C-alpha positions as CSV (number, residue, x, y, z in Angstrom):
1,M,-3.2,3.0,-13.8
2,Q,-1.6,6.2,-12.8
3,T,0.0,8.8,-15.0
4,F,3.7,9.6,-14.6
5,I,5.8,12.2,-16.4
6,M,9.4,11.2,-17.1
7,T,11.9,13.8,-18.2
8,G,15.2,12.5,-19.6
9,K,18.6,14.0,-20.3
10,Y,20.9,12.3,-22.8
11,S,24.5,11.7,-21.9
12,A,27.1,12.4,-24.6
13,E,27.3,8.7,-25.3
14,A,23.5,8.2,-25.4
15,I,23.2,10.9,-28.1
16,K,25.4,8.8,-30.4
17,K,23.0,5.8,-30.1
18,I,19.6,7.5,-30.9
19,S,17.6,5.3,-33.2
20,A,14.1,3.9,-33.9
21,P,15.1,0.4,-32.7
22,R,16.2,1.9,-29.4
23,T,12.8,3.6,-29.0
24,K,11.2,0.2,-29.6
25,K,13.4,-1.3,-26.9
26,A,12.3,1.5,-24.5
27,N,8.7,0.5,-25.0
28,Q,9.5,-3.1,-24.3
29,I,11.2,-2.1,-21.0
30,V,8.2,-0.1,-19.9
31,K,5.9,-3.0,-20.7
32,Q,8.0,-5.4,-18.7
33,C,7.5,-3.0,-15.8
34,Q,3.7,-3.2,-16.2
35,G,3.5,0.2,-17.8
36,A,2.7,1.9,-21.1
37,I,4.1,4.8,-22.9
38,V,1.4,7.2,-23.9
39,D,3.5,9.8,-25.7
40,V,7.1,10.9,-26.1
41,Y,8.4,14.4,-27.1
42,A,11.9,15.5,-27.9
43,T,12.5,18.8,-26.2
44,M,15.2,21.5,-25.9
45,G,16.4,23.0,-22.7
46,K,17.1,21.4,-19.3
47,T,15.7,18.1,-20.6
48,D,15.9,16.3,-23.9
49,L,12.9,14.0,-23.5
50,L,9.4,14.3,-22.1
51,V,7.7,10.9,-21.7
52,I,4.1,10.5,-20.6
53,T,3.6,7.1,-19.1
54,R,1.0,5.0,-17.2
55,F,1.9,2.5,-14.5
56,P,0.0,0.7,-11.8
57,G,1.9,2.5,-9.1
58,V,5.1,4.3,-8.0
59,S,7.3,1.2,-7.6
60,E,6.7,0.1,-11.2
61,A,7.4,3.7,-12.5
62,M,10.6,3.8,-10.5
63,K,11.7,0.4,-11.7
64,A,11.2,1.5,-15.3
65,S,13.0,4.7,-14.8
66,V,16.1,2.9,-13.4
67,K,16.0,0.2,-16.1
68,L,15.7,2.8,-18.9
69,S,18.7,4.7,-17.4
70,E,20.7,1.6,-17.2
71,A,19.9,0.5,-20.8
72,F,20.4,3.8,-22.5
73,G,22.5,6.1,-20.5
74,I,19.7,8.6,-20.2
75,S,19.1,10.2,-16.7
76,F,15.4,10.2,-15.9
77,A,13.4,12.1,-13.4
78,T,9.9,10.6,-12.8
79,A,7.0,12.3,-11.2
80,P,3.3,11.4,-10.7
81,A,0.8,13.5,-12.5
82,L,-2.9,14.2,-12.1
83,P,-5.3,15.5,-14.8
84,I,-6.3,19.1,-13.8
85,D,-9.9,18.2,-13.2
86,E,-8.8,15.6,-10.7
87,F,-6.4,18.0,-9.1
88,D,-9.1,20.6,-8.7
89,K,-11.3,18.0,-6.9
90,V,-8.4,17.1,-4.5
91,V,-7.7,20.7,-3.8
92,S,-11.4,21.6,-3.3
93,A,-11.8,18.7,-0.9
94,K,-9.2,20.1,1.4
95,K,-11.2,23.3,2.0
């Protein structure tokens, strides 16, 4: 499983529908896409949500991102992430 960071921005309409049941539905959508939500943070600034997820690959992460956007009116940007020790190994191997 690979780690992906999803950042989300609420639309005006999506803000009106924030609820615990919606959070539960988001978890179900991610599971249907073969993923898992590791953690979710509400943020302030350019994005409203920071979601740490795990998926088998890029296609599953992208599918979840699109399905979440469709279901909730939240625009997501999804990016792969490496733990810093793994990143250090990758960078060191290039030298």
